[in-house]
MARGUDREN-231064 format. One line per field, with one value per residue (C-alpha): x, y, z; residue number from 1. Coordinates in steps of 0.05 Angstrom, whole numbers. Layout:
N
x	X / ...
y	Y / ...
z	Z / ...
n	NUM / ...
This chain:
311
x	2483 / 2525 / 2479 / 2417 / 2441 / 2451 / 2389 / 2350 / 2387 / 2375 / 2299 / 2295 / 2325 / 2282 / 2220 / 2246 / 2296 / 2335 / 2310 / 2381 / 2449 / 2470 / 2475 / 2516 / 2563 / 2562 / 2584 / 2635 / 2666 / 2673 / 2703 / 2757 / 2773 / 2788 / 2846 / 2868 / 2869 / 2905 / 2956 / 2969 / 3036 / 3045 / 3088 / 3071 / 3081 / 3029 / 2978 / 2995 / 2982 / 2918 / 2885 / 2905 / 2869 / 2811 / 2798 / 2816 / 2762 / 2705 / 2740 / 2739 / 2674 / 2630 / 2669 / 2657 / 2581 / 2579 / 2610 / 2571 / 2502 / 2528 / 2538 / 2472 / 2429 / 2455 / 2392 / 2412 / 2483 / 2443 / 2398 / 2461 / 2492 / 2432 / 2430 / 2506 / 2489 / 2424 / 2469 / 2527 / 2503 / 2463 / 2435 / 2378 / 2429 / 2444 / 2387 / 2334 / 2379 / 2394 / 2317 / 2300 / 2350 / 2325 / 2253 / 2272 / 2311 / 2252 / 2203 / 2249 / 2263 / 2335 / 2339 / 2314 / 2359 / 2421 / 2395 / 2386 / 2457 / 2488 / 2457 / 2485 / 2557 / 2565 / 2589 / 2551 / 2522 / 2485 / 2524 / 2511 / 2464 / 2425 / 2473 / 2528 / 2477 / 2462 / 2537 / 2557 / 2493 / 2519 / 2590 / 2559 / 2516 / 2577 / 2619 / 2567 / 2540 / 2615 / 2628 / 2555 / 2545 / 2599 / 2656 / 2613 / 2590 / 2661 / 2690 / 2630 / 2632 / 2709 / 2707 / 2645 / 2684 / 2738 / 2688 / 2696 / 2624 / 2600 / 2658 / 2686 / 2625 / 2643 / 2716 / 2710 / 2667 / 2711 / 2771 / 2739 / 2719 / 2789 / 2816 / 2775 / 2782 / 2856 / 2884 / 2859 / 2882 / 2933 / 2999 / 3014 / 2957 / 2962 / 3036 / 3049 / 2992 / 2943 / 2990 / 2975 / 2901 / 2907 / 2952 / 2901 / 2846 / 2878 / 2893 / 2822 / 2796 / 2843 / 2810 / 2737 / 2736 / 2771 / 2715 / 2665 / 2690 / 2699 / 2624 / 2604 / 2643 / 2604 / 2534 / 2549 / 2589 / 2650 / 2695 / 2676 / 2691 / 2755 / 2777 / 2759 / 2792 / 2855 / 2865 / 2826 / 2829 / 2905 / 2882 / 2831 / 2855 / 2844 / 2869 / 2826 / 2764 / 2785 / 2780 / 2707 / 2681 / 2713 / 2691 / 2616 / 2622 / 2644 / 2591 / 2537 / 2564 / 2561 / 2610 / 2629 / 2684 / 2698 / 2708 / 2654 / 2642 / 2633 / 2631 / 2636 / 2707 / 2727 / 2743 / 2786 / 2775 / 2786 / 2732 / 2722 / 2675 / 2653 / 2579 / 2533 / 2529 / 2493 / 2421 / 2364 / 2360 / 2426 / 2410 / 2359 / 2409 / 2463 / 2416 / 2398 / 2472 / 2479 / 2424 / 2447 / 2516 / 2487 / 2442 / 2504 / 2544 / 2489 / 2482 / 2559 / 2556 / 2496 / 2526 / 2596 / 2547 / 2518 / 2581 / 2610 / 2550 / 2554 / 2628
y	1734 / 1765 / 1730 / 1752 / 1820 / 1827 / 1800 / 1841 / 1904 / 1892 / 1884 / 1944 / 1991 / 1963 / 1973 / 2036 / 2072 / 2121 / 2191 / 2222 / 2211 / 2286 / 2293 / 2233 / 2259 / 2332 / 2297 / 2253 / 2317 / 2353 / 2296 / 2283 / 2357 / 2356 / 2315 / 2346 / 2415 / 2390 / 2340 / 2366 / 2390 / 2365 / 2299 / 2224 / 2211 / 2262 / 2231 / 2164 / 2184 / 2223 / 2163 / 2116 / 2163 / 2177 / 2103 / 2084 / 2126 / 2092 / 2025 / 2031 / 2061 / 2017 / 1957 / 1975 / 1984 / 1921 / 1879 / 1918 / 1895 / 1830 / 1822 / 1845 / 1810 / 1780 / 1808 / 1878 / 1868 / 1838 / 1902 / 1947 / 1912 / 1920 / 1997 / 2001 / 1967 / 2001 / 2070 / 2047 / 2002 / 2047 / 1998 / 2045 / 2106 / 2090 / 2042 / 2100 / 2136 / 2079 / 2063 / 2134 / 2138 / 2074 / 2097 / 2161 / 2124 / 2076 / 2132 / 2169 / 2228 / 2236 / 2310 / 2278 / 2220 / 2268 / 2308 / 2252 / 2225 / 2294 / 2293 / 2223 / 2236 / 2307 / 2316 / 2349 / 2297 / 2347 / 2324 / 2248 / 2211 / 2157 / 2101 / 2142 / 2151 / 2080 / 2061 / 2114 / 2094 / 2021 / 2040 / 2087 / 2022 / 1977 / 2020 / 2039 / 1970 / 1951 / 2009 / 2012 / 1936 / 1885 / 1921 / 1937 / 1870 / 1840 / 1878 / 1878 / 1798 / 1793 / 1836 / 1800 / 1737 / 1771 / 1789 / 1857 / 1875 / 1913 / 1960 / 1931 / 1966 / 2035 / 2028 / 2013 / 2068 / 2119 / 2089 / 2104 / 2177 / 2189 / 2163 / 2214 / 2277 / 2265 / 2217 / 2256 / 2322 / 2358 / 2349 / 2423 / 2434 / 2374 / 2351 / 2282 / 2280 / 2243 / 2191 / 2143 / 2151 / 2138 / 2073 / 2050 / 2060 / 2010 / 1962 / 1960 / 1949 / 1900 / 1834 / 1858 / 1886 / 1821 / 1782 / 1826 / 1814 / 1741 / 1737 / 1778 / 1725 / 1669 / 1694 / 1724 / 1704 / 1668 / 1663 / 1738 / 1761 / 1730 / 1750 / 1827 / 1822 / 1797 / 1833 / 1901 / 1918 / 1951 / 1999 / 2034 / 2102 / 2073 / 1998 / 1978 / 2011 / 1976 / 1906 / 1916 / 1952 / 1899 / 1844 / 1871 / 1892 / 1817 / 1782 / 1827 / 1822 / 1891 / 1947 / 2002 / 2055 / 2095 / 2169 / 2213 / 2287 / 2306 / 2370 / 2396 / 2363 / 2302 / 2246 / 2189 / 2119 / 2053 / 2016 / 1954 / 1894 / 1843 / 1846 / 1903 / 1973 / 1990 / 2005 / 2007 / 1933 / 1923 / 1972 / 1920 / 1862 / 1907 / 1908 / 1838 / 1820 / 1862 / 1824 / 1753 / 1770 / 1794 / 1731 / 1688 / 1714 / 1710 / 1635 / 1626 / 1657 / 1618 / 1556 / 1578 / 1595 / 1521 / 1489 / 1527 / 1511 / 1435 / 1435
z	-471 / -535 / -587 / -547 / -542 / -612 / -640 / -590 / -608 / -680 / -669 / -624 / -676 / -728 / -690 / -655 / -691 / -658 / -685 / -684 / -657 / -669 / -589 / -582 / -634 / -600 / -539 / -570 / -610 / -547 / -510 / -564 / -570 / -492 / -509 / -567 / -539 / -475 / -512 / -583 / -586 / -659 / -637 / -649 / -573 / -547 / -601 / -574 / -502 / -519 / -555 / -500 / -449 / -494 / -501 / -425 / -396 / -427 / -421 / -346 / -337 / -382 / -361 / -284 / -298 / -332 / -275 / -218 / -265 / -275 / -201 / -184 / -234 / -302 / -335 / -315 / -351 / -409 / -416 / -409 / -468 / -508 / -493 / -514 / -583 / -590 / -587 / -626 / -680 / -725 / -780 / -796 / -795 / -870 / -890 / -893 / -942 / -983 / -986 / -997 / -1057 / -1079 / -1083 / -1119 / -1175 / -1179 / -1189 / -1243 / -1195 / -1208 / -1173 / -1110 / -1109 / -1119 / -1062 / -1016 / -1036 / -1024 / -957 / -943 / -971 / -952 / -1023 / -1076 / -1128 / -1168 / -1237 / -1228 / -1276 / -1251 / -1258 / -1220 / -1166 / -1161 / -1165 / -1109 / -1066 / -1068 / -1047 / -992 / -965 / -969 / -926 / -876 / -869 / -848 / -803 / -770 / -764 / -781 / -748 / -689 / -680 / -689 / -629 / -582 / -588 / -578 / -513 / -489 / -493 / -458 / -400 / -404 / -428 / -489 / -486 / -555 / -594 / -561 / -570 / -640 / -656 / -617 / -656 / -720 / -693 / -673 / -742 / -776 / -728 / -715 / -767 / -828 / -809 / -853 / -827 / -829 / -777 / -730 / -745 / -724 / -670 / -713 / -737 / -678 / -686 / -759 / -743 / -688 / -737 / -785 / -731 / -712 / -780 / -803 / -782 / -781 / -850 / -882 / -842 / -874 / -945 / -931 / -912 / -975 / -1015 / -973 / -987 / -1053 / -1118 / -1085 / -1148 / -1172 / -1100 / -1092 / -1168 / -1149 / -1082 / -1105 / -1166 / -1159 / -1082 / -1086 / -1144 / -1102 / -1072 / -1005 / -1003 / -939 / -968 / -1038 / -1001 / -979 / -1043 / -1092 / -1052 / -1053 / -1122 / -1139 / -1094 / -1131 / -1198 / -1212 / -1235 / -1185 / -1176 / -1243 / -1254 / -1228 / -1213 / -1139 / -1112 / -1179 / -1188 / -1230 / -1181 / -1214 / -1189 / -1221 / -1241 / -1197 / -1200 / -1253 / -1295 / -1313 / -1292 / -1228 / -1224 / -1176 / -1186 / -1164 / -1104 / -1079 / -1090 / -1048 / -986 / -995 / -990 / -926 / -896 / -913 / -890 / -822 / -818 / -835 / -777 / -729 / -745 / -735 / -675 / -649 / -673 / -629 / -569 / -572 / -578 / -518 / -479 / -500 / -489
n	1 / 2 / 3 / 4 / 5 / 6 / 7 / 8 / 9 / 10 / 11 / 12 / 13 / 14 / 15 / 16 / 17 / 18 / 19 / 20 / 21 / 22 / 23 / 24 / 25 / 26 / 27 / 28 / 29 / 30 / 31 / 32 / 33 / 34 / 35 / 36 / 37 / 38 / 39 / 40 / 41 / 42 / 43 / 44 / 45 / 46 / 47 / 48 / 49 / 50 / 51 / 52 / 53 / 54 / 55 / 56 / 57 / 58 / 59 / 60 / 61 / 62 / 63 / 64 / 65 / 66 / 67 / 68 / 69 / 70 / 71 / 72 / 73 / 74 / 75 / 76 / 77 / 78 / 79 / 80 / 81 / 82 / 83 / 84 / 85 / 86 / 87 / 88 / 89 / 90 / 91 / 92 / 93 / 94 / 95 / 96 / 97 / 98 / 99 / 100 / 101 / 102 / 103 / 104 / 105 / 106 / 107 / 108 / 109 / 110 / 111 / 112 / 113 / 114 / 115 / 116 / 117 / 118 / 119 / 120 / 121 / 122 / 123 / 124 / 125 / 126 / 127 / 128 / 129 / 130 / 131 / 132 / 133 / 134 / 135 / 136 / 137 / 138 / 139 / 140 / 141 / 142 / 143 / 144 / 145 / 146 / 147 / 148 / 149 / 150 / 151 / 152 / 153 / 154 / 155 / 156 / 157 / 158 / 159 / 160 / 161 / 162 / 163 / 164 / 165 / 166 / 167 / 168 / 169 / 170 / 171 / 172 / 173 / 174 / 175 / 176 / 177 / 178 / 179 / 180 / 181 / 182 / 183 / 184 / 185 / 186 / 187 / 188 / 189 / 190 / 191 / 192 / 193 / 194 / 195 / 196 / 197 / 198 / 199 / 200 / 201 / 202 / 203 / 204 / 205 / 206 / 207 / 208 / 209 / 210 / 211 / 212 / 213 / 214 / 215 / 216 / 217 / 218 / 219 / 220 / 221 / 222 / 223 / 224 / 225 / 226 / 227 / 228 / 229 / 230 / 231 / 232 / 233 / 234 / 235 / 236 / 237 / 238 / 239 / 240 / 241 / 242 / 243 / 244 / 245 / 246 / 247 / 248 / 249 / 250 / 251 / 252 / 253 / 254 / 255 / 256 / 257 / 258 / 259 / 260 / 261 / 262 / 263 / 264 / 265 / 266 / 267 / 268 / 269 / 270 / 271 / 272 / 273 / 274 / 275 / 276 / 277 / 278 / 279 / 280 / 281 / 282 / 283 / 284 / 285 / 286 / 287 / 288 / 289 / 290 / 291 / 292 / 293 / 294 / 295 / 296 / 297 / 298 / 299 / 300 / 301 / 302 / 303 / 304 / 305 / 306 / 307 / 308 / 309 / 310 / 311
């Protein structure tokens, strides 16, 4: 059921992408703000309690719905899983930005490419040249592909195997949201309330992030990926993001990172990857890498499903 749900959700999103998720995020923001307002006393234990309760509510609700539908008819449970994936995966959420930036660079419309990247990243990219735009866009795509696709798929499959239904996809997205909303807040504002959310985020990301990086190595340049991962990941400001970006850069054979100007301020970043400077051609290679990685993971899941049925 997991494999069929994933394939159906991917096809559905490609044929009929969700026009906007702003209402979902508005609801989610109000939901997590409720726990923050009622539990935030600036202490670690309060943050832990709030995080557990924020996760427990959808866990109980979605798992209960799944079991009820499964008891009524497995087709209903399957359709519910497809709906959850359709709402949480968001492949087209980032791919349309990527495609538009790529087309703008192909057409030598640098100002348009900068504006599109600014809208996507939320930071002013008005001072980037074409190579820097291509470089940052590839980085954004690698991170977004994991957070919106590969991480969701991993936890969806894990919880489905445990018999808890599609709740894994929801828990992963909420954990990432809580990590950003609580874990990234200034200590002077939130105290230690967001510490547990930040720790939980890293725990949820530890294995799926490395699985994504390993998949990039398998479907890309394995030797360069292993070299960049081993020698460059720790130099990135966020070591977890560094694993994903260095593996993607190595798999593509392109140079990423380096100092750029965002929001009119220089951002100092190490050079990562190997090979040539980024351009529109490497952007096309990047989206190809993501698709190959996705197909590879689906094939592995199919093999595991067949092996389980034969067993």
